[in-house]
OpenMM code with the backbone's topology and positions (N, CA, C; nanometers):
from openmm import Vec3, app, unit

residues = "MET LEU ARG SER GLY LEU LEU ARG ALA ALA SER ALA VAL ARG TRP TYR VAL ARG GLU LEU MET ASP GLU SER ALA TYR GLU ARG TYR VAL ALA HIS ALA ARG SER HIS ASP PRO SER VAL SER VAL PRO SER ARG ARG GLU PHE GLU ARG MET ARG THR ASP ARG GLN GLU SER ASP PRO SER ALA GLY PHE ARG CYS CYS".split()
positions = [
    Vec3(-18.8984, 1.1469, -7.8344),
    Vec3(-18.7883, 1.0621, -7.9052),
    Vec3(-18.6670, 1.1560, -7.8918),
    Vec3(-18.6529, 1.2822, -7.9189),
    Vec3(-18.5369, 1.3673, -7.9117),
    Vec3(-18.4917, 1.3714, -7.7707),
    Vec3(-18.5917, 1.3861, -7.6825),
    Vec3(-18.5581, 1.4077, -7.5290),
    Vec3(-18.4958, 1.2876, -7.4777),
    Vec3(-18.5454, 1.1727, -7.5159),
    Vec3(-18.4774, 1.0503, -7.4541),
    Vec3(-18.3526, 1.0193, -7.5089),
    Vec3(-18.3297, 1.0608, -7.6313),
    Vec3(-18.1976, 1.0461, -7.6944),
    Vec3(-18.0971, 1.1453, -7.6252),
    Vec3(-18.1334, 1.2588, -7.5964),
    Vec3(-18.0462, 1.3529, -7.5200),
    Vec3(-18.0172, 1.3042, -7.3794),
    Vec3(-18.1151, 1.2407, -7.3147),
    Vec3(-18.1114, 1.1999, -7.1784),
    Vec3(-18.0081, 1.0825, -7.1796),
    Vec3(-18.0211, 0.9900, -7.2770),
    Vec3(-17.9240, 0.8782, -7.2874),
    Vec3(-17.7819, 0.9336, -7.3083),
    Vec3(-17.7686, 1.0363, -7.4096),
    Vec3(-17.6316, 1.0853, -7.4318),
    Vec3(-17.5862, 1.1633, -7.3072),
    Vec3(-17.6580, 1.2282, -7.2349),
    Vec3(-17.6092, 1.2938, -7.1166),
    Vec3(-17.5671, 1.1883, -7.0110),
    Vec3(-17.6411, 1.0857, -6.9986),
    Vec3(-17.6134, 0.9831, -6.8992),
    Vec3(-17.4919, 0.9075, -6.9383),
    Vec3(-17.4634, 0.8906, -7.0708),
    Vec3(-17.3464, 0.8265, -7.1142),
    Vec3(-17.2133, 0.9225, -7.0911),
    Vec3(-17.2299, 1.0525, -7.1106),
    Vec3(-17.1242, 1.1428, -7.0946),
    Vec3(-17.1006, 1.1551, -6.9371),
    Vec3(-17.1966, 1.1447, -6.8524),
    Vec3(-17.1830, 1.1585, -6.7142),
    Vec3(-17.1070, 1.0317, -6.6626),
    Vec3(-17.1475, 0.9040, -6.7110),
    Vec3(-17.0649, 0.7975, -6.6757),
    Vec3(-16.9291, 0.7952, -6.7152),
    Vec3(-16.8969, 0.8457, -6.8391),
    Vec3(-16.7646, 0.8501, -6.8978),
    Vec3(-16.6829, 0.9445, -6.8111),
    Vec3(-16.7197, 1.0655, -6.7679),
    Vec3(-16.6492, 1.1590, -6.6998),
    Vec3(-16.6256, 1.0898, -6.5562),
    Vec3(-16.7217, 1.0347, -6.4835),
    Vec3(-16.6987, 0.9681, -6.3700),
    Vec3(-16.6024, 0.8669, -6.3702),
    Vec3(-16.6006, 0.7855, -6.4696),
    Vec3(-16.4936, 0.6821, -6.4929),
    Vec3(-16.3611, 0.7396, -6.5064),
    Vec3(-16.3567, 0.8494, -6.6007),
    Vec3(-16.2275, 0.8970, -6.6271),
    Vec3(-16.1582, 0.9709, -6.5126),
    Vec3(-16.2408, 1.0349, -6.4204),
    Vec3(-16.1996, 1.1012, -6.2943),
    Vec3(-16.1832, 1.0025, -6.1861),
    Vec3(-16.2312, 0.8842, -6.2003),
    Vec3(-16.2287, 0.7777, -6.1005),
    Vec3(-16.3255, 0.8011, -5.9769),
    Vec3(-16.4291, 0.8831, -6.0069),
    Vec3(-16.5141, 0.8960, -5.9022),
    Vec3(-16.5975, 0.7874, -5.8541),
    Vec3(-16.6020, 0.6903, -5.9355),
    Vec3(-16.6881, 0.5720, -5.9066),
    Vec3(-16.6088, 0.4680, -5.8363),
    Vec3(-16.4805, 0.5052, -5.8036),
    Vec3(-16.4004, 0.3953, -5.7241),
    Vec3(-16.4579, 0.3524, -5.5983),
    Vec3(-16.5151, 0.4521, -5.5271),
    Vec3(-16.5827, 0.4147, -5.3913),
    Vec3(-16.7078, 0.3183, -5.4094),
    Vec3(-16.7843, 0.3539, -5.5052),
    Vec3(-16.9027, 0.2649, -5.5180),
    Vec3(-16.8576, 0.1223, -5.5688),
    Vec3(-16.7514, 0.1167, -5.6467),
    Vec3(-16.6986, -0.0105, -5.6850),
    Vec3(-16.6396, -0.0813, -5.5643),
    Vec3(-16.5741, -0.0070, -5.4868),
    Vec3(-16.5131, -0.0736, -5.3556),
    Vec3(-16.6154, -0.1306, -5.2623),
    Vec3(-16.7212, -0.0512, -5.2411),
    Vec3(-16.8376, -0.0866, -5.1522),
    Vec3(-16.9059, -0.2223, -5.2057),
    Vec3(-16.9339, -0.2231, -5.3402),
    Vec3(-16.9838, -0.3262, -5.3955),
    Vec3(-16.9228, -0.4499, -5.3909),
    Vec3(-16.7861, -0.4349, -5.4151),
    Vec3(-16.6925, -0.5532, -5.4103),
    Vec3(-16.6814, -0.6059, -5.2491),
    Vec3(-16.6614, -0.5094, -5.1631),
    Vec3(-16.6550, -0.5561, -5.0272),
    Vec3(-16.7807, -0.6300, -4.9795),
    Vec3(-16.8918, -0.5736, -5.0185),
    Vec3(-17.0275, -0.6412, -4.9675),
    Vec3(-17.0670, -0.7589, -5.0474),
    Vec3(-17.0079, -0.7794, -5.1584),
    Vec3(-17.0337, -0.9108, -5.2343),
    Vec3(-16.9545, -1.0182, -5.1791),
    Vec3(-16.8466, -0.9857, -5.1167),
    Vec3(-16.7689, -1.0942, -5.0446),
    Vec3(-16.8025, -1.1169, -4.9027),
    Vec3(-16.8562, -1.0152, -4.8326),
    Vec3(-16.9033, -1.0213, -4.7054),
    Vec3(-17.0170, -0.9132, -4.6760),
    Vec3(-17.1439, -0.9603, -4.6783),
    Vec3(-17.2507, -0.8581, -4.6640),
    Vec3(-17.2510, -0.7729, -4.5381),
    Vec3(-17.1968, -0.8412, -4.4249),
    Vec3(-17.1964, -0.7692, -4.3012),
    Vec3(-17.0636, -0.6905, -4.2779),
    Vec3(-16.9835, -0.6714, -4.3793),
    Vec3(-16.8636, -0.6128, -4.3572),
    Vec3(-16.8921, -0.4595, -4.3273),
    Vec3(-16.8045, -0.3898, -4.2503),
    Vec3(-16.8208, -0.2642, -4.2155),
    Vec3(-16.7248, -0.1830, -4.3157),
    Vec3(-16.7865, -0.1008, -4.4064),
    Vec3(-16.7062, -0.0347, -4.4997),
    Vec3(-16.6778, 0.1067, -4.4569),
    Vec3(-16.5587, 0.1562, -4.4948),
    Vec3(-16.5156, 0.2953, -4.4422),
    Vec3(-16.6017, 0.3952, -4.5050),
    Vec3(-16.6140, 0.5112, -4.4728),
    Vec3(-16.6857, 0.6216, -4.5221),
    Vec3(-16.6070, 0.6654, -4.6474),
    Vec3(-16.6632, 0.7575, -4.7278),
    Vec3(-16.6065, 0.7902, -4.8549),
    Vec3(-16.4744, 0.8757, -4.8192),
    Vec3(-16.4841, 0.9590, -4.7195),
    Vec3(-16.3653, 1.0365, -4.6757),
    Vec3(-16.2564, 0.9366, -4.6322),
    Vec3(-16.2848, 0.8428, -4.5389),
    Vec3(-16.1837, 0.7390, -4.5114),
    Vec3(-16.1348, 0.6649, -4.6210),
    Vec3(-16.2070, 0.6253, -4.7168),
    Vec3(-16.1642, 0.5589, -4.8308),
    Vec3(-16.0772, 0.6477, -4.9148),
    Vec3(-16.1029, 0.7689, -4.9381),
    Vec3(-16.0067, 0.8536, -5.0193),
    Vec3(-15.8779, 0.8723, -4.9539),
    Vec3(-15.8881, 0.8833, -4.8146),
    Vec3(-15.7651, 0.8936, -4.7295),
    Vec3(-15.6708, 0.7744, -4.7516),
    Vec3(-15.7311, 0.6526, -4.7410),
    Vec3(-15.6652, 0.5365, -4.7528),
    Vec3(-15.6008, 0.5263, -4.8982),
    Vec3(-15.6726, 0.5595, -4.9983),
    Vec3(-15.6234, 0.5613, -5.1427),
    Vec3(-15.5139, 0.6588, -5.1560),
    Vec3(-15.5136, 0.7783, -5.1032),
    Vec3(-15.3998, 0.8690, -5.1124),
    Vec3(-15.2870, 0.8243, -5.0391),
    Vec3(-15.3076, 0.7748, -4.9226),
    Vec3(-15.1989, 0.7164, -4.8443),
    Vec3(-15.1295, 0.6095, -4.9195),
    Vec3(-15.2029, 0.5053, -4.9734),
    Vec3(-15.1489, 0.4062, -5.0556),
    Vec3(-15.0744, 0.4589, -5.1624),
    Vec3(-15.1197, 0.5548, -5.2427),
    Vec3(-15.0522, 0.6098, -5.3575),
    Vec3(-14.9266, 0.6919, -5.3204),
    Vec3(-14.9227, 0.7527, -5.2084),
    Vec3(-14.8120, 0.8166, -5.1628),
    Vec3(-14.7005, 0.7265, -5.1099),
    Vec3(-14.7407, 0.6216, -5.0608),
    Vec3(-14.6364, 0.5284, -5.0053),
    Vec3(-14.5751, 0.4346, -5.1052),
    Vec3(-14.6174, 0.4279, -5.2231),
    Vec3(-14.5694, 0.3387, -5.3265),
    Vec3(-14.4528, 0.4146, -5.4052),
    Vec3(-14.3390, 0.3792, -5.3788),
    Vec3(-14.2320, 0.4556, -5.4531),
    Vec3(-14.2137, 0.4151, -5.5966),
    Vec3(-14.2570, 0.2923, -5.6375),
    Vec3(-14.2444, 0.2604, -5.7648),
    Vec3(-14.3396, 0.3346, -5.8540),
    Vec3(-14.4534, 0.3675, -5.8033),
    Vec3(-14.5546, 0.4521, -5.8777),
    Vec3(-14.5217, 0.5950, -5.8944),
    Vec3(-14.4635, 0.6407, -5.7881),
    Vec3(-14.4361, 0.7908, -5.7904),
    Vec3(-14.5533, 0.8694, -5.7519),
    Vec3(-14.5438, 0.9622, -5.6635),
    Vec3(-14.6637, 1.0358, -5.6287),
    Vec3(-14.6801, 1.1703, -5.7112),
    Vec3(-14.7936, 1.1616, -5.7657),
    Vec3(-14.8354, 1.2867, -5.8493),
    Vec3(-14.9622, 1.3489, -5.7926),
    Vec3(-14.9456, 1.4782, -5.7574),
    Vec3(-15.0620, 1.5502, -5.7133),
    Vec3(-15.1746, 1.5875, -5.8105),
    Vec3(-15.1307, 1.5883, -5.9410),
    Vec3(-15.2324, 1.6220, -6.0374),
    Vec3(-15.2276, 1.5418, -6.1517),
] * unit.nanometer
topology = app.Topology()
chain = topology.addChain("A")
for resn in residues:
    res = topology.addResidue(resn, chain)
    for name in ("N", "CA", "C"):
        topology.addAtom(name, app.Element.getBySymbol(name[0]), res)
């Protein structure tokens, strides 16, 4: 009983940290792309992160922040 509660709590903390750090963005992107077209070719995680960084750097209204 205690072990299952600790596992649930650890899982919730892991989910929260991943969402906070936006580490799950790639998984959301892949799920969204494949839900619209299952045969779509999705970029690798590295390509996805490069596209995100390039988009953030090129948007003057948002301002680029490294940290």
